C-alpha positions, 0 to 999 in steps of 0.5 A: 500500500505504501508503494502504491501511494508513492507511485500515485503521489505525482498524480495528486492534484496538489502536485499537478498544481505545483507543476503548473505554477512552476511551469508558468514561473519558468515561462515568466522568467524566460520572458523577463530575461528576453525583455531585459536582454533585448532592452540592454542590447537593442543598440548593439549588433551581435558584436556585443557577444563576440567582441572583447572590447567596445573598439571591436564592435560595429557600432564603435566603428560606425560612430568613429566614421561619423566623427571622422566625417565631421573632421573632413567637413570642418578641417578639410572641406571648409577649413575656416570661416573666412574661406566660407565667407569668401565663397571658396567652399561653394559648390557651384553645381550644387548651388545652381541646382538647389536654386532651380529646385527651390524655385521650380525651374526646369532645364530646357532651351533657356537654361541650355543657352544661358549661364549664370555669371560668377558673382551669381547676380546676372545671366549671360546668353550664349545661344538664340532664344526663340521669340515664343520663349522671350517672356519666359527668358525675362522671368528667368533672368528676373529670378536670377538677378533678384532671387539668386543673390539672396539664395547665395547668402542663404547657401553661405550661411548654411555652410557656416552653420554646418561648419560651426556645428562640426567644430562644436561636435569635435570640441565635445569629443574628449576621447577623440584625438586627431591631426590633419596635414597636407602633402607638404606636412603643414598642419591643417587642423586637429586637437592633438599633435602628431607625437601625442597620437603616435604615443596612443595605442589605438590609432588610425592613419588615412590618406588617399593611397594609404591606411593604417588601422590599429583601433581594434582587433580588425586592422582592415576595417577602415579600408572600406571607409569612403569619403570622396573629399578625403580620397580626392585630396592630398591630405593625411589624417591621423586619429586616435582614441584615448585608452582608458577613456575619459568621462564626458563624451559619446565614446565614453558613454558607448564604452559604459553601455557596452561594459554593462551589456557585456556583464549583464548578458551572461547571467541573463542567458544562464537564467534563461537556459535554466528556466527553459530546462525547468519549463521543459521538465515541468511540461514533461511532468504535466504531460505524464500526469494529466488526465489521471489520478493514479498511474495507469488509471482511467483518463479523464477528459476536459471540455477542450478535448471535445474540439476536433484536433484539426480545428484545435490545431488551426485555432492555436496556429491562428492565435500564434500567427496573430500574436506574433504580428502583434508582438512584433509591432509592440516590440518595434514600438517599445524599441523606438519609444521615447516616452517611458510610460508608453514603453511600460504600457506596451511591455505589459500588453506584450507580457499578457499576450505572451502568457496567453500564448503560453497558456494556450500552448500548454492547454493544447499540448496537454489535450493531445497528451490525454488523447494519446494516453487514451489512444483516441487522438485519431478518433477525435479528428474531424476526418475520422468523425466524418468517416464514421458518420458516413458509414452509419448512413449506410449500415441501417443502425441509425434511424437517420441513416435509414431515412437518408437511404430511403429518401435517396432511393425514392428520389432516384426512382422518381427521377429515373422513371420521369426521365424515361417517360420524357425521353420516350416520345422524343424517340417516337415511343408514345406507348412506352411513355404512357407505361412509364407514367403508369409505373410512376403512379404505381411506384409513388403509391407503393411508397405511400403504402410504406410511408403509412405503414411506417407511421403505424409502426411509430404509433405502436412505439409511442403507445408502448412508451406511454404505457411504460411511463405509467409503470406498465412494463409488460405492455407487449410490443410486437416487433413483427409489425414494425417497419424496417425504418423504425425496427432499431428504435423499437428494439431499443424501446423493448430492451428498455422496457425489459430492463426496467421490468427486471430492475423493478422485480429485483428491487421488490424482491430485495425489499421483500427479503429485507422485510422478511429478514427484519421480521425473522430477526425480531422474532427468532433472535430477539425473543430467546436472547431476552430470555437469556439476558433475564436468566443471566441477571437472575444468576448475577443476583444469586450469591455464588460461592464459586468465584470461577462461576461468578466470572463465567456469569460476568462473561455471559452478561457482557457477551449477551448484551453485546449480542443484543446490541449487535442484533439491534444495530442489524435491525436498525441498519436494515430499516434505515437502508430500506427506508422503513424508519419514520422521520419526524423533522424539527428544528434542532440546534446542531451545536447543543445536540453535539455538546449534549452527546459529548457530555453523555459520553464524557466518562468514556472519552476521559478514560482514553484521555481524549479532549474535544475542541469545538469550533462553531462561530454562529448558531446552526439550526438543522431540519432533522429528526432529533432521535436519528441525529442523536444516534448519528452523533453516538455512532461517531463518538463511539468510533472516535473512542474506539480508534483514536490515538490515546491522549490526543485531541478531537476537533469538532467543527460546525458551520453552514455551507450551501444550505446545509449544516455541516459537522466535521469531526477530526481525530488521529487514528491509533493504527495506520489507515492502509485501506480504502476508506470508502469501504468503511461505510459498508456493512460489517467493515471495521477499521480494526481488521483483527476485530480485537475491539468492540463493535459490529461494523455497522455504526458508520453504515447506519450513520450514512443511512440515517443521514440520507433518509433526512435528506443529508449526506455522510462522508469520510476523508483520510489524510495520512493518519487524520480521519475526518467524518463529515455529516451534512444535514439541510438547514432549518428554514425560517418559513417552515417555522412560521408555517408551523406557528400558523 
């Protein structure tokens, strides 16, 4: 028994709930690790995992290239403000094309035969302009003379702003050192000397035909750097990054973010894989125990298992696709979000979507597991169900299938005869057409006869069912008079009649035997036993000088009274189970009645050292028979006295629940309960298998019968050595009391 309990422990509801909770805990941990990892590494590529330092990442090289572009723009292209103001940095083609685009001027005959002068305030005509375009020429010339000088100033101002922005950007880069010189070695710009850059460990040298990259582990990364301004010039760029970095610029912030991500991702990945393994283990456990209360036990299905497997899979797949699209959109919003509040809101929505997906996936997997255990997976498919239903239509086992066959034959017969009747005149067979018409009438007349016969059969079946509802199960139903359409239906009705008739006969026979047993026991056993008890009492009153004879008389007295109690219990058990006891219901105070019963048996409980602890927070009045309730309490207390561990506590709880007054009596068993507790309510079954204690084995059986005849219930629960007896009796309703007073 102990081995069986260990094997079945994993199938208990408690462990199933623990497995489910652990599975969702692991799933939540996986989600948390994923969200945190994505949030940490959202600004980094895979280099954050592979690279040892920030200098080897793609993001660092891209940011260094952007900074290098600012150097080229400020120190090589623009050089200084005086050069920009003098117009030496103006790109004539860019200026003119921008002017035309700004004012909507299209290239054509006029722009092809004219040219804007070097001072950008006039127009020079080289070719011949047709007379039809003279007006357009004057408009174009007016725009150049009046608008182009202003646009030129705007262009110069934009270059100045761009130059100043680049200079400010480079001034903020504390960890970016650079030096620019021309082909003759003259200094063009920079924030460090060539010597300082040469002493640095991480350097970069770029020129039109040469490059040297020592910024990271990949020395050839900047071979792909392409800036036409630098490549078309004779300038040489010397760059370096401080190592270690100084706090206060974007390079330092990038290094700090990289270090945080590098340190945080390994623990997150560890927690992720541990949670993943835990989720898989919990899932395997749930798949193993789902649908069963014990190993190799019967599989119990849930509502979701009624869905066809193809439909179930399709629903899960559609939800997975829809949730993937929504999750992708939410992740995109979270990654690009600038307002932190909405990022939290969308992250919460993503978590709810994820947990719903996990719950749906778990439900589907466990549903499949239950069906595989029961070997009904393929049977619960839509294809299998369709095949079974189609086969039933042509086996004649169902009324619906038989009717489909009949209607199909009727329709095809009419169509065939009518078709032949219509086609016969086409081929000149008019007489044959008349014969087909007569055949059509005879065919429908025959079908009408069968239909009327079927209706008569249905009437016979309905009459038989009505007689059965009145209790006349002997009404004959002649199956020979039933048409084939209703033959299976009629056989089922006849079988039901026969089954009910046999059940009623058996019940009447059993009740008769019980009544005879009660009568025989009352007259054949109780009467002579009374005489025996009387003579034993007389012997006790005699002064017997032989002590051994006196002891024998005491044994006779004890055993005769025990036999008398056994006979009375047997008679009461028979009456209670057969319902021959009268029940006079009244208002009974459950608590007071229990206290009174405990007081009556106080001597016996004190003898075994039992102490009672009652819990009843409110008055509980039940609608019950006081005498029967007293016997119930007497049986329960006797059971406690016989089988409780000596010097232990007995807990009695009385409360209301769902219209019932409930009494729960809990005690610790002196002997291990290593048998099925449900058998204790059977007759002559005792907790003491060796039968060394007093008792007939009828007490709990009588208790159950007395509770049921009063409209209540009696149950037993065992948890280890804790034994609980539960008696539920309907509560007293105040309306009943008012009706009695009226």
